[in-house]
C-alpha positions as CSV (number, residue, x, y, z in Angstrom):
1,M,0.0,0.0,0.0
2,V,2.9,2.4,0.7
3,S,4.4,1.6,-2.7
4,Y,1.1,2.4,-4.4
5,A,0.9,5.7,-2.5
6,F,4.6,6.5,-3.1
7,S,4.2,5.9,-6.9
8,A,1.5,8.5,-6.9
9,V,3.8,11.0,-5.1
10,L,6.7,10.2,-7.5
11,T,4.4,10.6,-10.5
12,G,3.1,13.9,-9.3
13,L,6.7,15.1,-8.6
14,V,7.7,14.3,-12.2
15,F,4.7,16.1,-13.6
16,L,5.3,19.1,-11.5
17,L,8.9,19.3,-12.7
18,L,7.9,18.9,-16.4
19,G,5.3,21.7,-16.1
20,Y,7.5,24.0,-14.0
21,F,10.4,23.9,-16.5
22,R,8.0,24.4,-19.4
23,L,8.9,21.0,-21.0
24,G,5.3,20.4,-22.2
25,A,6.1,22.2,-25.4
26,L,8.2,19.2,-26.4
27,I,5.0,17.5,-27.4
28,G,4.7,20.0,-30.2
29,Y,7.4,17.8,-32.0
30,F,4.8,15.0,-32.1
31,P,3.2,15.1,-35.6
32,R,-0.6,15.5,-35.4
33,H,-1.3,12.4,-37.4
34,I,0.5,10.3,-34.6
35,L,-2.0,11.7,-32.1
36,V,-4.8,10.9,-34.5
37,G,-3.4,7.3,-34.8
38,C,-3.5,7.0,-31.0
39,I,-7.1,8.1,-31.0
40,G,-7.8,5.3,-33.5
41,G,-6.1,2.8,-31.3
42,V,-8.1,3.9,-28.3
43,G,-11.2,3.6,-30.4
44,V,-10.5,0.0,-31.4
45,F,-9.6,-0.8,-27.7
46,L,-13.1,0.6,-26.7
47,L,-14.8,-1.6,-29.4
48,E,-12.9,-4.6,-27.9
49,T,-13.9,-3.6,-24.4
50,G,-17.5,-3.2,-25.5
51,L,-17.5,-6.7,-26.9
52,E,-15.9,-8.0,-23.7
53,V,-18.4,-6.3,-21.4
54,S,-21.5,-7.2,-23.6
55,R,-20.6,-10.9,-23.9
56,G,-19.4,-11.2,-20.3
57,L,-15.8,-12.2,-21.1
58,K,-13.8,-12.1,-17.8
59,E,-10.6,-14.0,-17.3
60,E,-10.1,-15.1,-20.9
61,G,-10.5,-11.5,-22.2
62,F,-10.8,-10.6,-25.9
63,E,-8.3,-12.2,-28.2
64,Y,-8.0,-12.5,-32.0
65,N,-8.4,-16.2,-32.4
66,L,-10.9,-18.9,-33.4
67,N,-11.9,-19.7,-29.8
68,T,-13.0,-16.1,-29.2
69,L,-15.0,-16.1,-32.4
70,K,-16.8,-19.3,-31.3
71,V,-17.6,-17.6,-28.0
72,F,-19.4,-14.7,-29.7
73,F,-21.2,-16.9,-32.2
74,A,-21.9,-19.9,-30.0
75,N,-25.7,-19.5,-30.1
76,G,-28.5,-17.0,-30.5
77,H,-28.3,-15.9,-26.9
78,A,-24.5,-15.1,-27.2
79,I,-25.1,-13.2,-30.4
80,A,-28.0,-11.2,-28.9
81,L,-25.8,-10.2,-25.9
82,W,-23.4,-8.1,-28.0
83,T,-25.4,-7.3,-31.1
84,I,-28.2,-5.5,-29.2
85,P,-25.7,-3.0,-27.6
86,L,-24.0,-2.6,-30.9
87,G,-27.3,-1.9,-32.6
88,L,-28.3,0.6,-29.9
89,A,-24.9,2.4,-30.5
90,I,-25.5,2.5,-34.2
91,L,-29.0,3.8,-33.8
92,L,-27.8,6.6,-31.5
93,R,-25.2,7.6,-34.1
94,I,-28.0,7.7,-36.8
95,I,-30.1,9.9,-34.5
96,T,-27.3,12.3,-33.6
97,H,-26.3,12.6,-37.3
98,K,-29.7,14.2,-38.0
99,F,-30.3,15.9,-34.6
100,H,-27.6,17.7,-32.7
101,H,-29.1,18.7,-29.3
102,Q,-26.7,17.9,-26.4
103,L,-29.4,16.3,-24.3
104,I,-30.1,13.6,-26.9
105,F,-27.1,11.6,-25.7
106,P,-27.9,11.4,-21.9
107,S,-31.6,11.0,-22.5
108,Y,-31.0,8.1,-24.8
109,F,-29.1,6.2,-22.1
110,F,-31.8,7.0,-19.5
111,V,-34.5,5.6,-21.8
112,I,-32.6,2.3,-22.4
113,P,-32.9,1.0,-18.7
114,C,-36.5,2.1,-18.6
115,V,-37.4,0.2,-21.7
116,F,-35.3,-2.8,-20.5
117,Y,-37.2,-3.2,-17.2
118,I,-40.5,-2.7,-18.9
119,V,-39.7,-5.6,-21.2
120,V,-38.5,-7.6,-18.1
121,L,-41.8,-6.9,-16.3
122,I,-43.8,-7.9,-19.3
123,G,-41.8,-11.1,-19.8
124,G,-41.8,-12.0,-16.2
125,W,-38.0,-12.7,-15.9
126,K,-36.3,-12.9,-12.6
127,I,-33.4,-10.5,-11.7
128,G,-31.2,-13.4,-10.5
129,H,-31.8,-15.3,-13.8
130,L,-30.9,-12.1,-15.8
131,R,-27.6,-11.8,-13.8
132,E,-26.7,-15.4,-14.5
133,T,-27.4,-15.1,-18.2
134,G,-25.4,-11.8,-18.6
135,W,-28.1,-9.2,-19.1
136,I,-27.5,-7.4,-15.7
137,F,-24.1,-6.9,-14.0
138,D,-23.1,-9.3,-11.3
139,V,-21.0,-7.4,-8.7
140,G,-20.4,-10.5,-6.5
141,G,-21.0,-10.6,-2.7
142,V,-21.7,-7.9,-0.2
143,S,-19.8,-4.6,-1.0
144,Q,-17.6,-2.8,1.5
145,P,-17.5,0.9,2.0
146,W,-15.0,3.0,0.0
147,Y,-12.7,3.7,3.0
148,T,-12.1,0.1,3.8
149,F,-8.8,0.2,1.9
150,Y,-7.3,2.4,4.6
151,T,-7.4,-0.6,7.0
152,L,-4.9,-2.3,4.8
153,F,-2.2,0.2,5.8
154,D,-0.2,-1.3,8.6
155,L,3.2,0.4,9.1
156,H,4.3,-2.2,11.7
157,K,4.4,-4.7,8.8
158,F,6.3,-2.3,6.5
159,N,9.3,-3.9,4.8
160,W,11.9,-1.6,3.2
161,K,13.4,-4.5,1.2
162,A,10.0,-5.1,-0.4
163,F,9.5,-1.4,-0.9
164,W,12.8,-1.0,-2.8
165,A,12.0,-4.0,-4.9
166,C,8.9,-2.2,-6.1
167,I,10.9,0.9,-7.2
168,P,11.3,-0.4,-10.9
169,T,7.6,-1.0,-11.1
170,Q,7.0,2.5,-9.7
171,M,9.3,4.0,-12.3
172,A,7.4,2.1,-15.0
173,L,4.2,3.6,-13.7
174,V,5.8,7.0,-13.9
175,F,6.9,6.4,-17.4
176,F,3.4,5.2,-18.3
177,G,1.8,8.4,-17.0
178,I,4.4,10.6,-18.7
179,L,3.7,8.7,-22.0
180,H,-0.1,9.1,-21.7
181,V,-0.6,12.6,-20.5
182,P,1.3,14.5,-23.2
183,L,-0.6,12.4,-25.8
184,N,-4.0,12.3,-24.2
185,V,-4.2,16.1,-23.6
186,P,-3.3,17.1,-27.2
187,A,-5.5,14.2,-28.6
188,L,-8.4,15.6,-26.5
189,G,-7.7,19.0,-28.0
190,V,-7.9,17.5,-31.5
191,S,-11.2,15.8,-30.7
192,L,-12.7,18.9,-29.1
193,Q,-11.2,21.3,-31.7
194,E,-9.5,23.2,-29.0
195,D,-6.2,24.6,-30.3
196,N,-5.2,26.8,-27.4
197,V,-4.0,24.0,-25.0
198,D,-1.4,24.8,-22.4
199,L,0.2,21.5,-21.8
200,D,2.5,22.9,-19.1
201,R,-0.6,24.0,-17.1
202,E,-2.1,20.5,-17.6
203,L,1.1,18.9,-16.3
204,V,1.2,21.1,-13.2
205,A,-2.5,20.2,-12.6
206,H,-1.7,16.5,-13.0
207,G,1.3,16.9,-10.6
208,I,-0.9,18.5,-7.9
209,S,-3.6,15.8,-8.2
210,N,-1.0,13.0,-8.1
211,M,0.8,14.5,-5.1
212,G,-2.5,14.9,-3.3
213,A,-3.6,11.4,-4.2
214,G,-0.3,10.0,-2.9
215,L,-0.4,11.9,0.4
216,L,-4.0,10.5,0.8
217,G,-2.7,7.0,0.2
218,T,-4.2,6.3,-3.2
219,V,-2.9,5.3,-6.6
220,P,-1.6,7.5,-9.5
221,N,-4.1,9.2,-11.8
222,Y,-4.2,11.0,-15.1
223,L,-6.7,12.4,-17.5
224,C,-8.9,9.6,-19.0
225,Y,-9.3,10.6,-22.6
226,V,-12.5,8.5,-23.3
227,N,-14.5,9.7,-20.2
228,T,-13.5,13.3,-20.9
229,V,-14.6,13.2,-24.5
230,L,-18.0,11.8,-23.3
231,F,-18.2,14.5,-20.7
232,Y,-17.7,17.3,-23.2
233,R,-20.1,15.8,-25.8
234,V,-23.0,15.8,-23.3
235,G,-22.5,19.5,-22.6
236,G,-19.8,19.4,-19.9
237,G,-16.8,21.6,-19.8
238,S,-17.8,24.4,-17.5
239,R,-16.7,24.8,-13.8
240,L,-20.3,24.1,-12.7
241,S,-20.6,20.9,-14.7
242,G,-17.2,19.8,-13.3
243,L,-18.4,20.3,-9.7
244,M,-21.7,18.5,-10.5
245,L,-19.7,15.6,-11.8
246,A,-17.4,15.5,-8.8
247,G,-20.5,15.6,-6.5
248,A,-22.3,12.8,-8.3
249,T,-19.1,10.7,-8.2
250,A,-18.8,11.3,-4.5
251,V,-22.4,10.2,-4.0
252,I,-21.9,7.0,-6.0
253,M,-18.6,6.3,-4.2
254,S,-20.4,6.5,-0.9
255,I,-23.2,4.3,-2.0
256,G,-20.8,1.7,-3.4
257,P,-21.2,-0.7,-6.3
258,S,-24.7,-1.9,-5.3
259,V,-26.2,0.5,-7.8
260,V,-24.3,-1.2,-10.6
261,A,-26.0,-4.5,-9.6
262,Y,-29.2,-3.3,-11.3
263,L,-27.7,-1.7,-14.4
264,P,-28.4,-3.5,-17.7
265,V,-25.2,-4.6,-19.4
266,M,-26.5,-3.3,-22.7
267,V,-26.4,0.3,-21.4
268,V,-22.7,0.2,-20.6
269,G,-22.0,-1.8,-23.8
270,A,-23.8,0.6,-26.0
271,L,-22.0,3.6,-24.3
272,I,-18.6,2.0,-24.9
273,F,-19.5,1.1,-28.5
274,V,-20.7,4.7,-29.2
275,L,-17.4,6.1,-28.0
276,G,-15.4,3.5,-29.9
277,I,-17.2,4.1,-33.1
278,D,-16.8,7.8,-32.8
279,L,-13.0,7.6,-32.2
280,V,-12.4,5.1,-34.9
281,K,-14.4,7.2,-37.4
282,E,-12.5,10.3,-36.3
283,A,-9.2,8.6,-36.8
284,V,-9.5,6.5,-39.9
285,W,-12.5,7.7,-41.8
286,D,-12.7,11.5,-41.3
287,T,-9.0,11.8,-42.2
288,R,-9.0,9.9,-45.4
289,H,-9.1,13.0,-47.6
290,R,-7.4,15.4,-45.2
291,V,-3.9,13.8,-44.9
292,N,-1.5,12.5,-47.5
293,R,-1.0,8.8,-48.2
294,M,2.0,8.4,-46.0
295,E,0.3,10.0,-43.0
296,Y,-2.8,7.9,-43.6
297,I,-0.6,4.8,-43.6
298,T,0.9,5.9,-40.3
299,I,-2.5,6.4,-38.7
300,W,-3.6,2.9,-39.7
301,A,-0.2,1.4,-38.6
302,I,-0.6,3.0,-35.1
303,T,-4.2,1.8,-34.8
304,I,-3.3,-1.7,-35.9
305,G,-0.2,-1.8,-33.7
306,M,-2.0,-0.7,-30.6
307,T,-4.8,-3.3,-31.4
308,V,-2.5,-6.3,-32.0
309,F,0.2,-5.5,-29.5
310,D,-0.3,-2.7,-27.0
311,F,-0.3,1.1,-26.6
312,V,3.5,1.6,-26.4
313,I,4.3,-0.7,-29.3
314,G,1.8,1.0,-31.5
315,L,3.1,4.4,-30.6
316,L,6.7,3.4,-31.3
317,L,5.7,1.9,-34.6
318,G,4.0,5.1,-35.5
319,I,7.0,7.2,-34.6
320,I,9.3,5.0,-36.6
321,L,7.0,5.2,-39.7
322,A,6.6,8.9,-39.3
323,S,10.3,9.3,-39.1
324,M,10.8,7.2,-42.2
325,F,8.1,9.0,-44.2
326,F,9.5,12.4,-43.0
327,V,12.9,11.4,-44.5
328,I,11.3,10.3,-47.7
329,Q,9.1,13.4,-48.1
330,N,11.9,15.8,-47.3
331,S,14.2,14.0,-49.7
332,R,11.8,15.0,-52.5
333,R,12.2,18.7,-51.6
334,K,14.6,20.8,-53.7
335,P,17.6,21.8,-51.6
336,I,18.7,24.3,-54.4
337,R,16.5,27.3,-54.3
338,A,18.1,29.2,-57.2
339,V,21.3,29.3,-59.3
340,F,22.7,32.6,-60.6
341,S,25.7,33.7,-62.5
342,G,27.7,36.7,-61.5
343,A,26.4,38.4,-64.7
344,S,22.9,38.7,-63.1
345,A,23.8,38.5,-59.4
346,K,25.8,41.6,-58.5
347,S,27.0,43.3,-55.4
348,T,25.7,46.7,-54.3
349,V,29.1,48.3,-54.9
350,R,28.7,51.4,-57.1
351,R,31.5,51.2,-59.7
352,P,32.5,53.2,-62.7
353,H,30.8,52.3,-66.0
354,P,33.9,50.6,-67.6
355,Q,34.4,48.4,-64.5
356,R,30.8,47.5,-64.5
357,E,30.9,46.5,-68.1
358,F,34.0,44.4,-67.5
359,L,32.4,42.6,-64.5
360,Q,29.2,42.0,-66.6
361,A,31.4,40.3,-69.2
362,V,33.4,38.1,-66.7
363,G,30.5,37.6,-64.3
364,K,29.5,34.3,-65.8
365,Q,32.7,32.8,-64.3
366,T,31.1,33.3,-60.9
367,L,28.2,30.9,-60.0
368,V,25.9,31.5,-57.0
369,M,24.0,28.6,-55.6
370,K,21.3,29.4,-53.0
371,L,20.4,26.5,-50.8
372,Q,17.3,26.1,-48.7
373,G,16.0,23.8,-45.9
374,F,17.8,21.4,-43.6
375,L,20.4,19.6,-45.6
376,F,20.8,15.9,-44.7
377,F,21.8,12.7,-46.4
378,G,18.5,12.6,-48.3
379,T,18.9,16.0,-50.0
380,I,22.6,16.7,-50.3
381,T,23.0,14.2,-53.2
382,K,21.0,16.6,-55.4
383,V,23.5,19.4,-54.6
384,E,26.4,17.1,-55.4
385,E,24.8,16.1,-58.7
386,E,24.2,19.7,-59.7
387,I,27.8,20.8,-59.0
388,R,29.2,17.8,-60.8
389,K,27.2,18.7,-63.8
390,L,28.8,22.2,-63.7
391,L,32.2,20.6,-63.7
392,D,31.4,18.1,-66.5
393,L,33.7,18.4,-69.5
394,A,31.0,19.5,-71.9
395,A,29.6,22.2,-69.5
396,W,33.1,23.2,-68.6
397,E,34.2,23.9,-72.1
398,S,31.2,26.1,-72.8
399,N,31.1,27.9,-69.5
400,P,34.1,27.4,-67.1
401,I,33.7,28.9,-63.7
402,R,36.3,30.3,-61.3
403,F,34.2,31.0,-58.2
404,L,31.4,28.9,-56.7
405,I,29.4,30.8,-54.1
406,V,27.2,28.6,-51.8
407,D,24.7,30.7,-49.9
408,F,23.5,29.1,-46.6
409,A,21.2,32.0,-45.6
410,L,18.1,29.8,-45.9
411,V,19.7,26.7,-44.4
412,P,18.9,26.2,-40.7
413,G,21.3,23.3,-40.3
414,L,22.9,20.3,-41.9
415,D,23.9,16.8,-40.7
416,F,27.3,15.1,-40.8
417,S,26.6,13.5,-44.2
418,A,25.9,16.9,-45.8
419,A,29.0,18.5,-44.2
420,E,31.2,15.6,-45.5
421,A,29.6,16.0,-48.9
422,F,30.9,19.6,-49.0
423,V,34.4,18.4,-48.2
424,R,34.2,16.1,-51.2
425,L,32.9,18.9,-53.4
426,Q,35.7,21.2,-52.2
427,R,38.3,18.6,-53.3
428,L,36.6,18.2,-56.7
429,L,36.5,22.0,-57.2
430,S,40.2,22.3,-56.3
431,Q,41.0,19.9,-59.1
432,K,39.4,22.4,-61.5
433,D,41.0,25.4,-59.7
434,V,37.6,26.6,-58.7
435,L,37.5,28.5,-55.4
436,L,34.6,27.5,-53.0
437,I,33.1,30.5,-51.3
438,L,30.7,30.0,-48.4
439,C,28.3,32.8,-47.2
440,G,25.3,33.2,-45.0
441,A,26.6,30.7,-42.4
442,N,27.1,32.0,-38.9
443,P,30.4,30.7,-37.4
444,D,28.6,30.0,-34.1
445,G,25.4,28.6,-35.8
446,L,24.5,25.1,-36.6
447,V,25.7,25.3,-40.2
448,G,29.0,27.0,-39.2
449,R,29.8,24.6,-36.5
450,A,29.0,21.6,-38.7
451,L,31.3,22.8,-41.5
452,Q,34.1,23.6,-39.0
453,A,33.8,20.2,-37.5
454,V,34.8,18.7,-40.9
455,D,37.6,21.2,-41.3
456,L,35.9,23.2,-44.0
457,W,36.4,26.8,-43.0
458,A,38.4,29.8,-44.2
459,D,40.7,30.1,-41.1
460,Q,41.7,26.4,-41.1
461,E,45.1,25.6,-42.5
462,G,45.2,24.1,-45.9
463,T,41.6,24.8,-46.7
464,R,41.1,26.7,-50.0
465,V,37.8,28.2,-48.9
466,E,36.6,31.7,-48.4
467,V,33.8,32.6,-45.9
468,F,31.7,35.7,-45.8
469,D,28.7,36.8,-43.7
470,G,26.4,37.5,-46.6
471,L,25.9,37.1,-50.3
472,N,26.7,40.8,-51.0
473,S,30.1,40.5,-49.3
474,A,30.9,37.4,-51.3
475,L,29.9,39.0,-54.6
476,E,31.9,42.1,-53.8
477,W,35.0,40.1,-53.0
478,C,34.7,38.2,-56.3
479,E,34.3,41.4,-58.3
480,N,37.3,42.9,-56.6
481,A,39.3,39.8,-57.2
482,Y,38.6,40.0,-61.0
483,L,39.6,43.7,-61.0
484,T,42.7,43.1,-58.9
485,A,43.9,40.3,-61.1
486,Y,43.4,42.1,-64.3
487,Y,44.9,45.4,-63.2
488,S,47.8,43.6,-61.6
489,S,48.5,42.0,-64.9
490,T,49.0,45.5,-66.4
491,A,51.4,46.7,-63.6
492,M,54.5,46.2,-65.7
493,A,53.1,48.2,-68.6
494,R,52.1,51.0,-66.2
495,R,55.7,51.0,-64.8
496,E,56.8,51.4,-68.4
497,H,54.3,54.3,-68.8
498,P,54.4,56.1,-65.5
499,T,52.0,58.8,-66.7
500,T,49.2,56.2,-66.8
501,H,46.5,57.0,-64.3
502,G,46.0,54.4,-61.5
503,V,42.6,53.0,-60.8
504,D,41.2,53.4,-57.3
505,F,39.0,50.5,-56.1
506,P,38.9,48.2,-53.1
507,K,41.6,45.6,-53.9
508,V,41.9,42.0,-52.7
509,S,44.9,41.7,-50.4
510,K,45.6,38.0,-51.5
511,P,44.2,37.5,-55.0
512,P,42.9,34.0,-55.5
513,F,44.4,33.9,-59.0
514,A,46.8,35.8,-61.2
515,M,46.6,36.4,-64.9
516,S,50.3,35.6,-65.4
517,D,50.1,32.3,-63.6
518,A,47.2,31.0,-65.7
519,F,47.8,28.9,-68.8
520,H,48.0,31.1,-71.9
521,N,45.3,29.1,-73.6
522,S,43.0,28.8,-70.6
523,P,39.4,29.7,-71.5
524,R,38.9,31.6,-68.2
525,R,42.1,33.7,-68.7
526,T,41.3,34.4,-72.3
527,H,37.8,35.5,-71.3
528,V,39.0,37.8,-68.6
529,T,41.6,39.4,-70.8
530,A,39.2,39.9,-73.7
531,A,36.6,41.4,-71.4
532,G,39.3,43.8,-70.0
533,V,40.5,44.8,-73.4
534,S,36.9,45.5,-74.6
535,N,35.7,47.4,-71.5
536,L,38.6,48.8,-69.3
537,P,40.3,51.9,-70.7
538,D,43.7,50.9,-69.2
539,G,43.5,47.5,-70.7
540,V,43.8,48.4,-74.3
541,A,47.0,50.4,-74.4
542,N,48.6,48.8,-71.4
543,S,48.0,45.1,-71.7
544,P,51.3,43.4,-71.0
545,N,50.6,40.6,-73.5
546,H,49.4,43.0,-76.2
547,L,46.4,40.9,-76.9
548,A,44.0,42.0,-79.6
549,P,40.4,43.1,-78.8
550,V,37.7,40.5,-78.8
551,S,37.0,39.1,-82.2
552,G,33.9,40.4,-83.8
553,D,33.2,44.1,-84.5
554,H,36.7,45.5,-84.9
555,K,35.3,48.9,-85.7
556,S,33.6,48.9,-82.3
557,G,36.7,47.7,-80.5
558,S,38.8,50.4,-82.2
559,S,36.3,53.1,-81.3
560,R,36.4,52.0,-77.7
561,A,40.2,52.0,-77.7
562,N,40.4,55.6,-79.1
563,H,37.8,56.7,-76.6
564,G,39.7,55.0,-73.8
565,Q,43.0,56.7,-74.8
566,S,41.3,60.1,-75.0
567,T,39.9,59.6,-71.6
568,G,43.2,58.5,-70.2
569,S,44.9,61.6,-71.6
570,S,42.2,63.9,-70.3
571,L,42.8,62.5,-66.8
572,T,46.1,64.5,-66.8
573,L,44.1,67.7,-66.8
574,K,43.2,69.7,-63.7
575,Q,40.4,68.3,-61.5
576,P,37.4,68.2,-61.5
577,L,37.3,67.8,-65.3
578,P,39.1,64.4,-65.3
579,I,36.6,63.0,-62.7
580,L,33.7,64.4,-64.7
581,L,35.0,62.7,-67.8
582,Q,35.7,59.4,-65.9
583,T,32.2,59.3,-64.4
584,F,30.0,60.6,-67.2
585,S,31.8,60.2,-70.5
586,D,30.4,56.7,-71.1
587,Y,26.8,58.2,-70.9
588,F,27.6,61.1,-73.3
589,D,25.8,60.4,-76.6
590,D,26.1,63.6,-78.6
591,P,28.3,62.9,-81.6
592,T,28.4,66.5,-82.6
593,Q,30.3,67.7,-79.5
594,N,33.5,66.7,-77.8
595,P,32.8,65.4,-74.2
596,H,35.8,67.4,-73.0
597,D,34.2,70.7,-74.1
598,F,30.8,69.8,-72.7
599,F,32.0,68.8,-69.2
600,F,34.4,71.7,-69.1
601,N,31.3,74.0,-68.9
602,I,30.2,72.2,-65.7
603,V,33.5,72.7,-63.8
604,P,32.7,76.1,-62.4
605,Y,29.7,74.9,-60.6
606,L,31.5,72.2,-58.6
607,S,33.2,72.7,-55.3
608,P,35.7,70.4,-53.5
609,V,34.9,68.5,-50.3
610,H,37.4,66.6,-48.2
611,T,36.1,64.0,-45.7
612,K,37.8,61.9,-43.1
613,A,37.2,58.2,-42.6
614,G,34.0,57.7,-40.5
615,E,32.6,61.1,-41.3
616,T,28.9,61.2,-42.1
617,I,28.1,62.9,-45.4
618,W,24.4,62.8,-44.9
619,E,21.8,60.9,-42.8
620,R,18.6,59.2,-43.8
621,D,15.5,61.6,-44.0
622,D,17.7,64.6,-44.5
623,M,16.6,66.9,-47.3
624,A,18.9,66.4,-50.3
625,D,20.9,69.5,-51.1
626,A,23.7,68.2,-53.4
627,L,25.2,65.4,-55.4
628,Y,28.8,64.3,-55.0
629,L,31.4,63.0,-57.5
630,I,33.9,60.7,-55.8
631,E,37.5,61.5,-57.0
632,S,39.2,59.2,-54.4
633,G,38.3,57.2,-51.4
634,C,35.1,55.3,-50.7
635,L,31.6,56.0,-49.3
636,R,29.2,53.5,-47.7
637,A,25.4,53.9,-47.9
638,T,23.2,52.1,-45.5
639,Y,19.5,51.5,-46.4
640,E,17.2,50.8,-43.6
641,Y,13.6,49.7,-44.2
642,E,11.0,49.4,-41.4
643,D,9.6,46.0,-42.4
644,H,13.1,44.5,-43.2
645,C,15.2,43.6,-40.3
646,E,18.5,43.4,-42.2
647,L,20.3,46.5,-43.4
648,I,21.3,46.9,-47.1
649,Q,24.6,48.5,-47.6
650,E,26.0,50.0,-50.9
651,T,29.7,50.9,-51.4
652,M,30.5,53.8,-53.8
653,V,34.0,53.8,-55.1
654,A,36.0,56.5,-56.9
655,G,34.7,57.4,-60.4
656,T,31.0,57.2,-59.3
657,V,28.3,59.7,-58.2
658,A,26.4,59.7,-54.9
659,G,23.1,61.3,-53.9
660,E,22.1,62.2,-57.5
661,L,18.5,60.9,-57.5
662,T,17.3,62.4,-54.3
663,M,19.1,65.7,-55.1
664,L,17.5,66.0,-58.6
665,S,14.0,65.1,-57.2
666,A,14.5,67.4,-54.2
667,S,13.4,64.6,-51.9
668,K,14.6,63.3,-48.6
669,R,17.6,61.1,-48.4
670,N,16.8,57.3,-48.4
671,A,20.0,56.2,-46.8
672,T,22.8,57.2,-44.4
673,V,26.1,57.8,-46.2
674,V,29.5,57.6,-44.3
675,A,33.0,57.9,-45.6
676,E,34.8,54.6,-45.3
677,R,38.2,56.1,-46.1
678,D,39.6,59.6,-46.4
679,S,37.9,60.8,-49.5
680,K,38.0,63.7,-51.9
681,L,34.6,64.7,-53.3
682,W,33.3,67.3,-55.8
683,K,30.0,68.8,-54.8
684,L,27.2,70.1,-57.0
685,D,24.5,71.7,-54.7
686,Q,21.1,73.0,-55.5
687,K,22.3,76.6,-55.8
688,G,25.0,75.5,-58.2
689,L,22.5,73.6,-60.3
690,E,20.0,76.5,-60.3
691,K,22.8,78.8,-61.3
692,M,23.8,76.5,-64.2
693,E,20.1,76.3,-65.3
694,K,20.0,80.1,-65.5
695,E,23.4,80.7,-67.1
696,R,23.6,77.6,-69.3
697,P,20.1,76.1,-69.5
698,E,20.9,73.7,-72.4
699,I,24.1,72.4,-70.7
700,A,22.1,71.9,-67.4
701,R,19.3,70.1,-69.2
702,R,21.7,67.7,-70.9
703,F,23.7,67.2,-67.7
704,V,20.6,66.3,-65.7
705,K,19.7,63.8,-68.4
706,I,23.1,62.2,-68.2
707,V,22.9,62.0,-64.4
708,L,19.5,60.3,-64.6
709,K,21.0,57.7,-66.9
710,V,23.6,57.0,-64.2
711,A,20.9,56.8,-61.5
712,N,18.8,54.5,-63.6
713,E,21.7,52.1,-64.1
714,E,22.5,52.2,-60.4
715,A,18.9,51.4,-59.6
716,D,19.0,48.4,-62.0
717,V,22.1,47.1,-60.2
718,L,20.5,47.4,-56.8
719,F,17.3,45.8,-58.1
720,N,19.3,42.8,-59.5
721,H,21.0,42.4,-56.2
722,L,17.7,42.4,-54.3
723,V,16.3,39.8,-56.8
724,A,19.3,37.6,-56.2
725,V,19.2,37.9,-52.4
726,L,15.4,37.5,-52.1
727,S,15.0,34.7,-54.6
């Protein structure tokens, strides 16, 4: 008796701890269809119980064998014992299908005993004979009062050795309660269509009730799913109805089981059949068009497993099947969200027009692969297949790549198999001299730690991998690597021609490749060189290998070369004319006028501005008062949107213009701009523009048109970047 009571205390303590530490939320990891399968298993159990009670099976119980079948179909009397309650249950379901009043259910079961005894009186049957034949419950001899069990407590006979021997059984009782409550409560919520179930609160309540029961010397308890469903379906659920039920239970407990001695078996049998039919229908019939095939198979498997074996085996079978089907279903999902080339996915760095054209041409050697979802052994194979296709000989000859950027921004985690797969891919890429670049993976996050665990990280020795916090940083680094490699290849020619103007842009400290080290007939090297010759002014006259322009339109190539040389010579003039030509000459489309003469007219309206690193040029929501040409240095613009938690940053290098669109539209600034390095700027403010419009209206009109072309191109670059990031 002490062991029984102590098991209740122990169960209550475990429930209290689970609720106190808010561990009830762990049940949220149980798929809903597993709970539905448990409901189906309980329903079948009730049907079995209904058959046992109706037929009067006692010690032998209900089993799925030929002997049990013979018991139920032994004769007409045996068949009538269980078919009448089953028929009454089916009749009640037909009635409640057409009529939905909550009093129908209790009234129906009050009518059945009245009709039963009327038939008994008419037939003249004796009560004792009805008990012997199984129509009325036989409760045995004289019943004892409910408090008799307290007389069984005798502390003088208490045996500690026997008590400790019962501890494993008590722990099994605790496990049984823990297993049932987190499943019964959510399952009850499903049946009652109650979504706002606080399982932690329920666990605390169960803990209090079990602690109280144990201190009062009784056994453990937990929510009885079937009784509670019945209670709610007959109109219960309020505090008053709960108190009424408790009061009625106390009255029946005080009277004892003598009341049951006059209760017809068919009443209890029909009641159990009704609940069993409802639960089985809810689990395996109502869900047939609401869940997918794999979930429906899991529901049936749990129901059958709980029926053939027991509750725990059926639940474990369902969990195993749900896990298998989860792997199968998630293996069908596409781990690759999108694939871009560097020609379409660009960084937010604002560059001079020739550099942008060059990067547009060589951008296809950069490949961006955006991954999504949790990567595991079932999905990583698709990523491997896609990368191997890119390195296939046929694909490589038509489109060789130099950088592969893998974006993990939408990947919450990956398992060991997926991390090992990236190690294999890195070795495969190294054989093709392709640099693997990882971005979007937090070093302290699940993805970062998994990759570091397999020694695939930038700061680990011997690993040819670069890591960046975001896609924009990775793209910017690749673009700077192309420019660094190309301009470095012209260093010797510039030393031979010391008057050549140097190009100011963020350079890569350790370039991942060098033009001079590459094979002369490498398609990647030829492509980069040809793009530089066609687009970069310094590349035509100063290429160390004296390569010819790209084959095709030689007239176009010659025109660009002449234009580049004229621009290069103009850069020896006094500022700000050289920076005007460098920034806007590519957008000047008047063949009747020399760009030098046109932009010379704008020089008087510009004023120099010197800024220190970290100095704020303007802040967001300030009224725009000027635009700035960047002669040297670097500016950083930060865009902040109310509904977007991440900041978008744009770098503006020398040879570009800043603040042009808001200044021309006389609107508020849409970003905060700070000087990243000491910079020299040339400022055209509103007064200078108004003065130009008065003194040289045609020049002002054409200049505004050119600036709008620049602004439109910058907007396109930013739009392409957002598409790449948000895709």
